[in-house]
C-alpha angles and dihedrals in degrees: 000000000000095000128027123179116191127190094320116187130182132172133182106209106308095341113097105208101175120031108191105319114191129174139135133219129198130213111277094025129135104210123188127197117189133179144137124286107283093022091122098258097132091043091053091049092050089053091049090050093051092243091114131032120226119233090228138000129042144258120215113192127174121210129356128331135210120200127201107191120207091244115042117237101213140148104248091206095058126083125235092254090051091052088050089053093047092052092043088061092043094052089039093236120168094229144347095256099119093043091051093050089050090049090050092048091055090050093244104119094103087070100051094109096039118107112247092242091069097048122104123243093258093050091048088054090051090055089045090054096045089052090057096048105035095093090050097239125204094228118033116200112198127184114198086327100179102047112138094016120136118233095266093051091044087058092046089052090059092046088052091046088052089048092053090046091051091055092054097262119145113227123194115193125190122198141152090229131067100200093109092060094120091058092057132079095212130013123195128186122222111206127166090345093306123111121217142152116290115240085231095046119132101209095177 
């Protein structure tokens, strides 16, 4: 197993958001976690990313991770290219080649020198996704990754997800909708802080 989550609990004040969440993911798997707004999906992903500590339970993750939060954390004065350079240094990458290829594949190369504050929501999300993928992590954690995408970019996202899967990467996708179930290897449903199989899951 590349990722093992065991009995994870998290509360904020008196509100128990996660109530003993457990699941596993293998290398080369596309795993979906769906649930209504407020079900605890983003809290779970923040714990998986290391951004938030659980109150109880544990997360065992082998290899490197990439995290694409639902709301991009970007400097609005910097351009897309400057963000790539910043993260290149942070990831200690020799060059921006993979990031630029991803940008090209998402049809965003024309915005490389545009300050973030002038980018549309969909283009911001493309940059957000590329920053999570540019160091080619073993486990990719994606929170509503295709919000704001047009149909063509949405399809390209799934091509990219299949490419990652084919190279043995584990991709965890969080969404409030289950209509992409057929594209996933496993689909879980998070409801009232408890994770269980989705009634539409394909567990083959």
